[in-house]
SERO-4910 file (N, C-alpha, C, O; in steps of 0.05 Angstrom, whole numbers):
BEGIN
 pado doro    nc1    nc2    nc3   cac1   cac2   cac3    cc1    cc2    cc3    oc1    oc2    oc3
  Unk    A   -222    300    406   -203    281    397   -179    281    416   -168    303    419
  Unk    A   -170    260    427   -146    258    444   -120    256    427   -121    252    403
  Unk    A    -97    259    441    -73    256    426    -70    229    416    -59    225    394
  Unk    A    -79    207    433    -77    179    425    -92    173    400    -88    152    387
  Unk    A   -110    191    393   -127    184    369   -114    193    343   -123    186    322
  Unk    A    -92    209    345    -82    223    321    -63    207    305    -55    185    314
  Unk    A    -55    215    283    -37    204    263     -9    200    277      2    178    273
  Unk    A      1    218    291     29    215    303     29    190    320     48    174    318
  Unk    A      7    187    339      7    163    356      4    139    342     15    119    351
  Unk    A    -11    138    317    -13    114    302     13    107    290     20     83    289
  Unk    A     30    127    280     56    122    270     71    110    291     84     89    287
  Unk    A     72    121    314     90    109    336     82     80    344     99     63    349
  Unk    A     55     76    345     45     49    352     51     28    331     57      5    337
  Unk    A     50     37    306     56     19    284     85     13    284     92    -10    280
  Unk    A    103     33    289    132     28    292    138      8    313    155    -10    310
  Unk    A    124     12    337    129     -5    360    121    -33    354    135    -52    362
  Unk    A     99    -37    340     90    -65    334    107    -78    313    110   -102    313
  Unk    A    118    -63    296    134    -75    274    160    -88    286    172   -107    275
  Unk    A    168    -77    310    192    -89    323    186   -114    338    205   -128    346
  Unk    A    162   -121    343    155   -145    356    159   -171    339    154   -171    315
  Unk    A    170   -192    353    178   -215    337    157   -229    321    162   -241    301
  Unk    A    131   -226    332    111   -240    318    102   -227    292     87   -238    276
  Unk    A    112   -201    289    106   -185    265    125   -188    243    119   -183    220
  Unk    A    151   -196    250    172   -194    230    168   -211    207    173   -203    185
  Unk    A    159   -236    212    153   -254    190    132   -242    170    136   -243    146
  Unk    A    111   -230    182     91   -219    165    100   -194    148     89   -187    128
  Unk    A    122   -182    160    133   -159    147    152   -167    124    155   -151    106
  Unk    A    164   -189    126    185   -197    106    175   -213     85    182   -207     62
  Unk    A    157   -234     88    153   -255     68    139   -241     44    146   -248     21
  Unk    A    118   -223     47    105   -213     22    124   -199      3    124   -206    -21
  Unk    A    141   -179     11    159   -166     -7    179   -186    -20    184   -185    -44
  Unk    A    189   -205     -3    209   -223    -13    193   -243    -37    205   -249    -58
  Unk    A    170   -251    -30    156   -268    -51    151   -254    -76    155   -265    -98
  Unk    A    143   -227    -74    138   -211    -97    163   -206   -113    162   -207   -137
  Unk    A    185   -200    -99    210   -194   -113    220   -219   -128    230   -217   -150
  Unk    A    218   -242   -115    227   -268   -128    209   -275   -152    218   -283   -174
  Unk    A    184   -271   -148    167   -277   -171    171   -259   -195    173   -270   -216
  Unk    A    173   -234   -194    178   -215   -214    205   -215   -224    209   -209   -247
  Unk    A    224   -222   -208    251   -224   -217    254   -248   -235    269   -248   -254
  Unk    A    239   -270   -229    237   -293   -248    224   -287   -275    232   -298   -296
  Unk    A    204   -271   -275    192   -262   -300    208   -243   -315    207   -243   -339
  Unk    A    222   -225   -301    241   -207   -313    263   -220   -327    271   -212   -348
  Unk    A    273   -241   -316    295   -255   -327    290   -264   -356    309   -264   -372
  Unk    A    264   -270   -364    258   -277   -391    248   -254   -408    252   -253   -432
  Unk    A    236   -236   -392    219   -215   -407    235   -188   -411    228   -173   -429
  Unk    A    256   -184   -394    267   -158   -394    277   -148   -421    271   -125   -430
  Unk    A    293   -166   -433    307   -157   -459    286   -154   -481    287   -134   -495
  Unk    A    268   -173   -484    247   -169   -505    231   -144   -501    225   -131   -521
  Unk    A    224   -136   -475    210   -112   -472    227    -88   -478    218    -68   -490
  Unk    A    253    -89   -469    269    -66   -475    274    -61   -504    276    -38   -513
  Unk    A    278    -83   -520    280    -81   -548    254    -70   -562    256    -56   -582
  Unk    A    231    -78   -550    206    -65   -562    204    -35   -555    196    -19   -571
  Unk    A    212    -29   -531    211     -1   -523    229     16   -544    221     37   -553
  Unk    A    253      7   -551    270     20   -567    259     25   -595    263     46   -607
  Unk    A    243      4   -606    231      7   -631    208     28   -631    200     39   -652
  Unk    A    197     34   -607    175     53   -606    185     82   -602    170    101   -602
  Unk    A    211     85   -598    221    112   -595    223    128   -620    227    117   -641
  Unk    A    220    155   -619    223    171   -643    253    169   -653    271    164   -637
  Unk    A    258    174   -678    282    171   -692    298    198   -690    304    212   -709
  Unk    A    303    206   -663    319    230   -659    347    223   -657    354    201   -647
  Unk    A    364    240   -667    393    234   -666    405    230   -639    422    212   -635
  Unk    A    396    245   -619    408    242   -592    400    214   -579    412    204   -561
  Unk    A    379    203   -590    370    176   -579    385    155   -590    381    133   -579
  Unk    A    402    158   -611    418    136   -621    438    124   -599    444    100   -599
  Unk    A    447    141   -584    465    131   -562    452    131   -533    463    121   -513
  Unk    A    428    142   -531    416    142   -505    391    122   -506    380    115   -485
  Unk    A    384    114   -528    359     97   -531    358     72   -515    339     68   -500
  Unk    A    380     55   -517    381     30   -503    381     34   -471    370     18   -455
  Unk    A    395     56   -463    395     62   -434    367     70   -426    358     60   -405
  Unk    A    353     86   -440    327     95   -432    308     73   -433    289     73   -418
  Unk    A    314     53   -451    295     31   -452    295     15   -428    275      5   -419
  Unk    A    318     11   -418    322     -6   -394    311      8   -368    302     -4   -349
  Unk    A    313     35   -370    301     50   -347    271     47   -348    258     44   -328
  Unk    A    261     49   -373    232     46   -376    221     19   -365    201     17   -351
  Unk    A    236     -5   -373    229    -30   -364    230    -32   -333    215    -46   -321
  Unk    A    249    -17   -322    251    -17   -291    225     -4   -280    214    -12   -260
  Unk    A    216     17   -293    194     30   -282    168     17   -288    148     24   -277
  Unk    A    170     -3   -308    146    -19   -312    144    -42   -291    122    -49   -282
  Unk    A    167    -55   -284    167    -76   -266    162    -67   -237    148    -81   -222
  Unk    A    174    -44   -230    172    -33   -201    145    -33   -191    140    -45   -170
  Unk    A    125    -20   -204     97    -22   -192     86    -48   -191     70    -53   -174
  Unk    A     93    -67   -209     81    -94   -208     93   -107   -184     78   -123   -172
  Unk    A    117   -103   -175    130   -116   -151    115   -106   -127    106   -120   -109
  Unk    A    112    -79   -128     98    -65   -104     69    -73   -101     60    -78    -79
  Unk    A     55    -74   -123     27    -82   -120     24   -111   -110      7   -117    -93
  Unk    A     42   -130   -122     40   -156   -114     46   -161    -84     34   -178    -71
  Unk    A     65   -145    -75     71   -147    -46     50   -135    -30     43   -146     -9
  Unk    A     37   -113    -39     15   -102    -24     -9   -122    -23    -21   -125     -2
  Unk    A    -15   -135    -46    -36   -154    -47    -33   -177    -27    -52   -185    -14
  Unk    A     -8   -187    -25     -2   -209     -4     -5   -199     23    -15   -214     40
  Unk    A      3   -173     29      0   -163     56    -30   -159     61    -40   -166     82
  Unk    A    -43   -148     43    -73   -140     48    -90   -165     53   -107   -165     71
  Unk    A    -86   -185     37   -105   -207     38    -96   -229     57   -113   -244     68
  Unk    A    -69   -232     60    -60   -254     77    -47   -247    102    -52   -259    122
  Unk    A    -29   -227    102    -16   -219    127    -31   -202    145    -31   -206    169
  Unk    A    -46   -183    133    -58   -162    150    -79   -177    169    -79   -171    193
  Unk    A    -96   -194    160   -115   -204    179   -101   -217    205   -112   -214    227
  Unk    A    -78   -230    202    -65   -241    226    -53   -219    243    -54   -220    267
  Unk    A    -42   -198    230    -29   -176    245    -53   -161    258    -50   -152    281
  Unk    A    -74   -158    245    -97   -142    260   -109   -157    283   -117   -145    302
  Unk    A   -109   -183    281   -119   -199    304   -102   -195    328   -111   -192    350
  Unk    A    -75   -195    324    -56   -190    346    -61   -162    358    -63   -158    382
  Unk    A    -61   -142    339    -63   -116    349    -90   -108    363    -92    -94    384
  Unk    A   -112   -119    349   -138   -114    360   -142   -125    388   -152   -112    406
  Unk    A   -133   -149    391   -134   -163    417   -119   -148    438   -129   -145    460
  Unk    A    -96   -138    432    -80   -124    453    -88    -94    459    -90    -85    482
  Unk    A    -94    -80    436    -98    -51    439   -128    -42    435   -135    -20    444
  Unk    A   -146    -57    423   -173    -50    417   -192    -72    425   -210    -79    410
  Unk    A   -188    -85    449   -206   -106    457   -236    -98    460   -254   -114    458
  Unk    A   -239    -70    465   -265    -59    468   -280    -53    444   -304    -48    446
  Unk    A   -267    -54    419   -279    -49    393   -288    -75    382   -272    -91    373
  Unk    A   -315    -78    383   -326   -105    374   -325   -109    345   -324    -89    331
  Unk    A   -324   -134    336   -326   -141    307   -354   -144    298   -369   -161    307
  Unk    A   -360   -125    280   -388   -126    269   -388   -138    240   -409   -141    228
  Unk    A   -365   -145    229   -364   -159    202   -357   -186    205   -351   -196    227
  Unk    A   -357   -201    183   -348   -230    184   -322   -233    170   -316   -219    151
  Unk    A   -306   -252    178   -280   -257    168   -280   -265    138   -263   -256    123
  Unk    A   -301   -281    129   -301   -287    103   -308   -266     84   -297   -264     62
  Unk    A   -328   -249     92   -333   -226     77   -311   -205     75   -307   -193     54
  Unk    A   -297   -202     98   -274   -184     97   -252   -196     78   -238   -181     65
  Unk    A   -249   -221     78   -228   -235     60   -236   -228     30   -220   -216     16
  Unk    A   -259   -235     22   -267   -230     -6   -269   -199    -14   -263   -191    -37
  Unk    A   -279   -184      5   -282   -158      2   -254   -145     -1   -251   -127    -18
  Unk    A   -234   -154     14   -206   -144     13   -195   -152    -14   -182   -135    -27
  Unk    A   -199   -175    -23   -187   -185    -49   -199   -167    -71   -185   -156    -87
  Unk    A   -225   -164    -72   -237   -149    -92   -228   -119    -93   -222   -107   -114
  Unk    A   -228   -107    -68   -221    -80    -66   -190    -75    -73   -184    -55    -85
  Unk    A   -173    -94    -66   -145    -91    -72   -140    -96   -102   -124    -82   -115
  Unk    A   -154   -115   -114   -150   -120   -143   -160    -94   -159   -146    -85   -177
  Unk    A   -184    -83   -151   -194    -59   -165   -174    -35   -161   -167    -21   -180
  Unk    A   -165    -31   -138   -147    -11   -132   -119    -13   -147   -107      6   -157
  Unk    A   -112    -41   -147    -86    -48   -162    -89    -42   -191    -70    -33   -204
  Unk    A   -112    -48   -203   -117    -43   -234   -113    -15   -239    -98     -8   -258
  Unk    A   -126      3   -222   -125     32   -228    -95     40   -224    -84     55   -240
  Unk    A    -83     30   -202    -54     39   -197    -36     31   -220    -19     47   -228
  Unk    A    -39      7   -229    -19     -4   -251    -24     11   -278     -5     20   -291
  Unk    A    -49     13   -284    -57     26   -310    -50     55   -307    -39     66   -326
  Unk    A    -56     69   -286    -50     98   -283    -20    103   -283    -11    124   -293
  Unk    A     -6     84   -272     23     88   -272     35     86   -298     50    103   -307
  Unk    A     27     64   -313     37     59   -342     29     84   -360     45     94   -377
  Unk    A      4     93   -356     -4    115   -374     13    140   -368     19    155   -386
  Unk    A     20    144   -343     35    168   -335     63    166   -338     77    185   -332
  Unk    A     75    144   -347    103    139   -350    117    163   -368    138    173   -361
  Unk    A    103    170   -391    115    193   -406    120    217   -391    137    233   -399
  Unk    A    106    222   -370    109    247   -353    135    244   -337    144    264   -325
  Unk    A    146    222   -335    172    219   -321    195    236   -336    215    243   -324
  Unk    A    190    242   -361    211    257   -375    210    286   -368    228    301   -376
  Unk    A    188    295   -352    188    323   -342    207    323   -317    205    306   -300
  Unk    A    227    343   -317    245    346   -294    230    347   -268    212    363   -264
  Unk    A    238    329   -248    226    328   -223    205    309   -220    198    302   -197
  Unk    A    193    300   -243    168    282   -240    174    256   -228    158    244   -214
  Unk    A    200    246   -233    209    220   -223    209    221   -193    210    200   -180
  Unk    A    209    244   -181    210    245   -151    181    247   -139    178    244   -115
  Unk    A    163    254   -156    134    258   -148    116    237   -154    102    228   -137
  Unk    A    116    228   -180     96    208   -189     97    183   -175     75    174   -166
  Unk    A    120    170   -170    120    144   -156    109    146   -128     96    127   -119
  Unk    A    113    167   -115    104    173    -88     74    179    -88     60    171    -69
  Unk    A     64    193   -109     37    200   -110     20    174   -113      1    170    -99
  Unk    A     29    156   -132     14    132   -139     15    113   -114     -5    100   -108
  Unk    A     38    110   -101     41     92    -79     23    103    -55     11     86    -41
  Unk    A     22    129    -50      7    139    -30    -24    133    -34    -38    126    -16
  Unk    A    -32    139    -61    -61    133    -67    -67    104    -62    -86     98    -48
  Unk    A    -52     84    -72    -56     57    -72    -57     49    -40    -75     35    -31
  Unk    A    -38     59    -26    -37     50      4    -62     59     17    -73     43     32
  Unk    A    -73     82     14    -96     89     29   -121     78     18   -140     73     32
  Unk    A   -121     73    -10   -144     61    -22   -147     32    -14   -170     22    -12
  Unk    A   -127     18    -11   -126    -12     -3   -130    -15     27   -149    -29     35
  Unk    A   -114     -2     44   -112     -9     71   -134      3     87   -139     -8    108
  Unk    A   -147     24     78   -169     36     95   -191     15     95   -204     13    116
  Unk    A   -196      0     76   -217    -19     73   -209    -42     91   -224    -50    108
  Unk    A   -185    -53     87   -176    -78    100   -174    -73    131   -180    -91    147
  Unk    A   -166    -49    140   -165    -44    167   -192    -43    182   -194    -46    207
  Unk    A   -213    -37    168   -241    -34    179   -259    -60    172   -280    -62    184
  Unk    A   -251    -77    155   -268    -96    143   -282   -113    161   -306   -118    158
  Unk    A   -266   -123    184   -277   -142    201   -291   -130    226   -305   -143    240
  Unk    A   -286   -104    230   -295    -91    254   -319    -72    247   -338    -70    263
  Unk    A   -318    -58    226   -340    -37    222   -362    -46    203   -357    -62    185
  Unk    A   -385    -36    208   -406    -39    190   -403    -23    166   -391     -2    168
  Unk    A   -414    -32    142   -410    -15    118   -418     14    121   -405     32    110
  Unk    A   -440     21    137   -444     51    142   -424     64    159   -418     88    155
  Unk    A   -412     49    177   -391     60    194   -366     65    178   -351     84    182
  Unk    A   -360     45    160   -335     47    143   -337     71    125   -318     86    124
  Unk    A   -360     75    111   -365     98     96   -364    124    110   -352    143    100
  Unk    A   -375    125    134   -374    150    149   -345    155    157   -338    179    156
  Unk    A   -329    136    166   -302    142    174   -285    148    151   -269    166    155
  Unk    A   -286    137    129   -272    142    106   -276    172     96   -258    187     87
  Unk    A   -301    180    100   -309    209     92   -297    227    114   -284    246    107
  Unk    A   -300    221    139   -293    239    158   -262    241    162   -252    263    168
  Unk    A   -248    220    158   -218    217    164   -203    219    138   -180    210    136
  Unk    A   -214    230    117   -200    229     90   -173    241     91   -154    229     81
  Unk    A   -172    264    104   -145    276    106   -124    260    121   -101    260    111
  Unk    A   -130    247    143   -112    231    157   -105    207    142    -82    198    144
  Unk    A   -124    196    127   -119    170    113   -100    178     89    -82    162     84
  Unk    A   -102    199     76    -84    207     54    -57    213     67    -36    206     55
  Unk    A    -56    226     88    -30    232    102    -16    205    109      8    202    104
  Unk    A    -30    188    119    -19    160    127     -8    145    101     12    131    102
  Unk    A    -23    149     80    -15    137     54     10    149     45     27    135     35
  Unk    A     14    176     47     36    190     39     61    183     57     83    178     47
  Unk    A     57    182     83     79    174    102     91    147     93    115    144     92
  Unk    A     73    128     88     81    101     81     93     99     55    111     82     51
  Unk    A     84    115     35     96    116      9    122    126     10    139    115     -5
  Unk    A    128    147     25    156    157     30    174    137     40    197    135     31
  Unk    A    164    121     59    181    101     72    188     78     53    208     64     56
  Unk    A    169     74     32    175     54     13    196     60     -8    204     43    -23
  Unk    A    204     83     -7    227     93    -25    253     98    -10    271    110    -20
  Unk    A    255     86     15    280     87     29    291     60     29    279     41     38
  Unk    A    315     58     18    329     32     15    331     16     43    336     28     64
  Unk    A    327     -9     42    326    -27     64    301    -25     80    287    -45     86
  Unk    A    294      0     88    269      4    103    244     -3     85    223     -9     96
  Unk    A    246     -3     58    225     -9     42    215    -39     43    193    -45     35
  Unk    A    234    -57     54    226    -84     59    204    -86     80    186   -103     79
  Unk    A    204    -68     99    184    -68    119    161    -47    117    144    -46    135
  Unk    A    161    -31     95    145    -10     92    113    -19     90     96     -6    101
  Unk    A    108    -41     75     81    -49     73     70    -61     99     46    -58    104
  Unk    A     85    -74    114     76    -84    140     72    -60    160     54    -60    177
  Unk    A     90    -42    156     85    -16    174     60     -2    163     45      9    180
  Unk    A     55     -1    138     31     12    128      6     -2    139    -12     11    150
  Unk    A      5    -29    137    -16    -44    147    -21    -37    178    -44    -31    187
  Unk    A     -1    -38    194     -3    -31    221    -12     -4    225    -28      1    243
  Unk    A     -2     15    211     -9     43    213    -40     47    208    -54     60    224
  Unk    A    -48     35    187    -78     38    183    -95     23    200   -118     31    204
  Unk    A    -86      1    212   -101    -13    233   -105      6    257   -128     11    266
  Unk    A    -84     16    268    -86     34    290   -104     60    284   -122     67    298
  Unk    A    -97     71    261   -111     95    255   -141     89    252   -157    104    264
  Unk    A   -148     69    238   -177     63    231   -190     52    257   -213     61    262
  Unk    A   -179     35    273   -192     25    296   -195     45    317   -215     45    331
  Unk    A   -177     62    320   -179     85    340   -202    102    332   -218    111    348
  Unk    A   -204    107    306   -225    125    297   -251    112    299   -271    126    305
  Unk    A   -253     86    294   -279     72    298   -288     71    328   -311     74    335
  Unk    A   -268     67    345   -275     69    373   -287     99    381   -306    101    396
  Unk    A   -274    119    370   -284    145    376   -313    149    365   -330    160    379
  Unk    A   -316    140    340   -342    144    326   -365    130    342   -386    141    346
  Unk    A   -359    106    351   -381     91    366   -384    106    393   -407    109    402
  Unk    A   -362    115    406   -365    129    431   -382    155    428   -399    161    445
  Unk    A   -378    170    406   -394    193    401   -423    189    397   -440    206    402
  Unk    A   -429    164    386   -457    158    379   -469    145    400   -493    138    398
  Unk    A   -455    140    424   -467    125    447   -471     94    440   -489     82    451
  Unk    A   -454     83    424   -457     55    415   -441     39    436   -420     47    443
  Unk    A   -451     16    446   -435     -1    462   -412    -14    447   -416    -29    428
  Unk    A   -388     -8    456   -366    -18    440   -363    -47    444   -345    -59    432
***
């Protein structure tokens, strides 16, 4: 494996591509659409949900003055993953194919496409929805764990990292790799894929930079996966 095949090089390549003018639109519109959509829903639903949360709290004396505050925090933690998943879905299904076309033509012209665009689209939608369902349900079920000191610093990053690698590893390979190649690469590169998911999850929790985090994640997985696919085919003596 050469240095250009590794995760650090993929991070640098993704950051470089994100600064290109043709990528900025794809970086910005998905999170903005998701934020506007869920802000509109929250406008009507926030107070009723917060009031319901208060009614579900135990009748402990210290909750009489903290209950309302904790309820609003809980509602925030309910809406946050929904905004994140919606933005990820928009990036994965709509923005990533265009971004991948640009990156593949410039940096990986020798890696032939073995899949179809239509199969990749529907496969991406199904994969992202399945991953999103696990993400949202798992996040909501684990909400009580946020009461454990320090958990609020770990759980959001853990779930975002899992979702990132689960969704984007498929999308980055869908149009280029055969199913057997995709399965082999996911198994072989599991460590790097999880590391990429973690890096992008950490970026998603940095104010301002989080607007660009999903586009960066998409580009990171495109570079990481297509470089790995190139290497796999070269090792097997397959004509790229």
